[in-house]
C-alpha positions in Angstrom: 0.0 0.0 0.0 1.2 3.4 -0.9 4.1 2.2 -3.1 2.9 4.1 -6.1 1.5 1.2 -8.2 -1.1 3.2 -10.0 0.9 6.4 -10.5 4.1 4.7 -11.6 2.1 2.1 -13.6 0.5 4.9 -15.7 3.8 6.6 -16.4 5.4 3.3 -17.3 2.6 2.2 -19.6 2.7 5.5 -21.5 6.5 5.2 -21.9 6.3 1.6 -23.1 3.2 2.1 -25.3 1.1 -0.3 -23.2 -2.5 -0.1 -22.0 -2.7 0.6 -18.3 -5.2 -1.4 -16.2 -5.7 -1.3 -12.4 -7.4 -4.2 -10.8 -9.1 -2.2 -8.1 -10.5 0.4 -10.6 -11.6 -2.5 -12.8 -13.5 -4.1 -9.9 -15.1 -0.8 -9.0 -16.2 -0.2 -12.6 -17.7 -3.6 -12.9 -19.5 -3.6 -9.6 -20.4 0.1 -9.5 -19.3 0.4 -5.8 -16.0 1.2 -4.0 -13.6 -1.4 -2.8 -14.5 -0.3 0.8 -18.1 -1.1 0.1 -17.2 -4.6 -1.3 -15.2 -5.2 1.9 -18.2 -4.1 4.0 -20.7 -6.3 2.2 -18.7 -9.3 1.1 -15.7 -9.2 3.4 -12.1 -9.6 2.3 -12.8 -13.1 1.0 -15.5 -11.9 -1.4 -13.2 -9.1 -2.6 -10.3 -11.5 -3.1 -12.5 -13.8 -5.3 -13.4 -10.8 -7.5 -9.8 -9.7 -7.6 -8.5 -13.2 -8.7 -11.1 -13.4 -11.5 -10.1 -9.9 -12.8 -6.4 -10.8 -12.6 -6.9 -14.0 -14.5 -8.7 -12.1 -17.2 -6.4 -9.1 -17.5 -3.1 -11.0 -17.4 -4.3 -12.8 -20.5 -4.6 -9.5 -22.5 -1.8 -8.5 -24.8 0.2 -5.2 -24.4 -1.2 -4.6 -20.9 0.5 -3.1 -17.9 -1.4 -4.3 -14.8 -1.4 -2.7 -11.4 -2.7 -5.0 -8.8 -4.0 -4.4 -5.3 -1.4 -5.1 -2.6 -3.1 -8.2 -1.4 -3.3 -9.9 -4.7 0.0 -11.6 -4.0 -1.6 -13.7 -1.2 -3.4 -16.0 -3.7 -1.2 -18.7 -5.2 -3.2 -18.7 -8.5 -2.6 -14.9 -8.8 1.1 -15.4 -8.2 1.2 -18.1 -10.9 -0.8 -16.0 -13.4 1.2 -12.9 -12.8 4.6 -14.7 -12.9 3.9 -16.8 -15.9 2.1 -14.3 -18.1 4.4 -11.3 -17.8 7.2 -9.4 -16.1 6.5 -8.7 -12.4 7.8 -5.5 -10.9 7.7 -5.2 -7.1 7.5 -1.6 -6.0 8.9 -1.8 -2.5 8.0 0.9 0.1 9.1 0.7 3.7 6.4 0.6 6.4 7.4 4.1 7.4 6.9 5.4 3.9 3.6 3.6 3.6 2.3 5.2 6.8 3.3 8.6 5.5 1.6 8.1 2.1 -1.6 6.5 3.4 -2.1 8.6 6.5 -5.1 10.5 5.3 -6.5 7.9 2.9 -9.8 6.6 4.2 -10.4 4.3 1.2 -8.1 1.5 2.4 -10.2 -1.0 4.3 -7.3 -2.8 6.0 -6.1 0.4 7.5 -9.3 1.5 9.1 -8.2 0.4 12.6 -6.7 1.9 15.8 -3.1 1.3 14.7 -2.5 1.5 11.0 1.2 1.3 11.4 1.0 -2.1 13.2 -1.5 -3.3 10.5 1.0 -2.3 7.8 3.9 -4.1 9.6 1.8 -7.3 9.9 0.7 -7.0 6.2 4.3 -6.4 5.1 5.7 -9.4 7.1 3.4 -11.7 5.2 3.5 -10.1 1.7 7.1 -9.0 1.2 8.5 -12.5 0.9 5.8 -13.4 -1.7 6.5 -10.2 -3.7 10.2 -11.0 -3.7 9.5 -14.6 -4.7 7.8 -13.7 -8.0 9.4 -10.3 -8.8 11.5 -10.1 -11.9 12.5 -6.5 -10.9 12.4 -5.0 -7.4 12.6 -1.2 -7.0 12.7 0.8 -3.8 10.2 3.7 -4.0 11.0 5.4 -0.7 11.3 9.2 -1.0 11.5 9.0 -4.8 9.5 10.8 -7.5 7.3 8.5 -9.6 9.2 9.5 -12.8 12.5 8.5 -11.4 11.1 5.1 -10.3 9.5 4.5 -13.8 12.8 5.4 -15.5 14.7 2.9 -13.3 12.2 0.2 -14.1 12.6 0.9 -17.9 16.4 0.5 -17.4 16.1 -2.7 -15.5 13.4 -4.5 -17.5 14.6 -7.9 -18.8 
């Protein structure tokens, strides 16, 4: 969360001549409601099912740069689809940076708790090894401008 997936993804897609797609925006467009509402009504499990379906569909499209929600990595099928159908870039952001970037964002259901920093630490502990397992390229985004991160990714793409 707060690593810059959507912002950097748009810049990168434009530079590479690809179509940018964001799984969260796609789910919202298809359902007509926010991710927070889906979490409220269906819970995280319901949201994750929708997310997996969208990832399966969008990773099969040609010339597409896909930004996934941070928790997409938790599902083994998502990891397999992402890793086998394209190049995976992990935008790493420290917990401190995530706290700073998400401090005022009320649209993140997993951070609507008494201690968002502890929540982010717990989330990162589980997700970071999974991101690193499938990433072809890992880029640190802490205290960096999106354009600089996008430029580094272009240089490091296989």
